[in-house]
N, C-alpha and C positions, 0 to 999 in steps of 0.2 A: 178855257183851261189856263191857269196861271203858270208861271215858269217853274215854281217848285213842284207843282202837280205834274207837269210834263217830265221833270227830272225823275220823280218817283215812279211814274208809269212807264217810262221808256224801257223797253225790253228788246232783246234780239229776236226778231220774228223771221223764221226760216220756212214756214209753211204758208202758202198763199192759195187763195181760191180765185177762180176766174173773175176778171174785172180789170178795168183800165184806170191808170193814174192819169188824170187830165193834164194837158199841157200847161194849163194855168197853175195846177198844184206843183208841177215840176219847176216852174218859174218861181213860185213862192219858196220852194226848197233852196233854189240857187240864190235867191235874194237873201235868205237867212244865212246861207254859207258866206256870202260876201259881206255880211254885217259883222263877221267875227273880227276880233282884234288881231293885229299882226305887228311884229317888231318893226318899229319906225314906219308903220303904215305902208310896208312894202307890197302887201297884197299879192303874194307870190302864187296864189292859187290859179289853177286852170282846171276845167271840168270837161269830161267827155260823157255826153248823155247817150246811152245805148238802149235801143228798143228792138233791134234786129235779132230775132231768135237764132239765126245762124251765127251771129257774133257771140251770143250767149254760149252756144255749143263750143266755140273756140276758146272762150274765156274759161269754161269748165275744164277744158283740156290743160290749160295753163295753171289754173288754181285748183288744187285737189279738194278744197273745202267749199267750193262754189256751186254745189249741186242744187241749191235752192233756186238758182237762175233758170233751171228747167221750167219752173212755174211762175217766175217773176214776170212782171209787166215791163219794168224798165230797170236800169242800173245807171249809176253815175260813177265814173272813175275819177277820183280826186287826185290831181297831180300838182306838183310844185315846180315853179319856174325858177331854176337856180340862178338865172341871170338877173332876177329881181330881188333876191334875198339880201338882207343887210349884212349877214356874215354866214359862212358855211354852216349848213345844218339847220338854220332858222326855219326853212321851208317846212320842216317836219312838224314842228310845234304849231306853226301858223296854219297849215293845212289840217292838222288834227283839230284845231279849234273850229275851223270851217265845217269839218265833218260832224263834230258834236252838235253844232247848230242845225245841220241838216237832219240829224237823228231826232233832235228835240222837236223841230218843226213837223217832221213826219208824224211823230207821236200825237201832236196837237191836231193834225189833219186826219187822224185815224188811219194812216198809211203804215203798213208793216215794213220794217227795214232792219237790215243787219249790216254791220261793218265787217268786211272781209279784208284782213291784213295782207298787204303786198310787200311794202317796205318793212324790213331790210332784206327780204328774201330776194337775192339777186336773180335767181332763175325766174321767179314770177315777174320781177321788174322788167327783165329783158324780154320775156314772152309778151307782156302787155305792150311794151314799147314797140316791138316788131308788129304786133297785131294792129295797133292803132296808129302806126307810123309816126310815133312821137319824135320830135327833134331831140338831139342829145341833151339839151339843157332842160328838158321836161321830164320829171321823174314821177312815176305813179306811186302814190302812197297807199291807196286802198281802193276797193270797189265797195259801193253801197248798193245792195239789192233792195228792190221795192216791189210791193204787191199788196193786194187786198188781204188783210190778215185772216188766216184760217185757224189761228190759235190765239188764245188770250192768256198768256202766262201771268201768274200772280205777281204782285209787287214784292220786292225783296228789300229788306233793310240791311244794308251793308255797313252801317255806322259802327265803328269800333273805336271807343275811347282810348284803347291801348296803343293806337297808332298816332296819337296826338302828343306832341312834345312842345312845351311852352318855354321859350327863351333858350334853353339848352337841351341836349338830348337827355 
C-alpha cells in the first residue's frame, strides 16, 4: 500500500473481533510515530502501551467515548513531554503528527484504530495522568485504540475546493 492509498483508506475503526496485535506490529507503529516531524527536532513524544483489560476498564471510566476499548487488543496513550518542547504548545502539533503516522501505519498493517481525543479536556487529562502516574511535565494528548477490524467502512472523499485559498483569502 502506498502512502496516498493509506491516507484514502484510513478510517476510524471502533468495532473489533477477537485477535491479537503482535508485539512486532506495535513496535512498527511506534517506529512510525517516532518518524514524524517535530519543531526543531525536539521529539517531545512519549508513549504508554496498554494491554491490560483492567486498565482499559479504568480508561473507559475516565473517557466517556472509549467504549471500544472493551473489545480492543491494545491501546497507546500518546503524550507530550513539555520539558522537551521548543516553545509552549508545540508538543500538541508534534504529537498529533506522531499520532497520524500511527494511524496510517495501522491502516497499512490491516489493524483497526481510532483516535480518542484527550487534550484539551482537563478532566480526561487529569484522570489519565493519575491512572498512569504521569509526571507533571508529561501531558496526555490522546488514546489510540487498536484491534482486528470487525468493520470495513467505505472510503470517503472529503476534498472540498471551496476551502482552498491561493495567495489571499
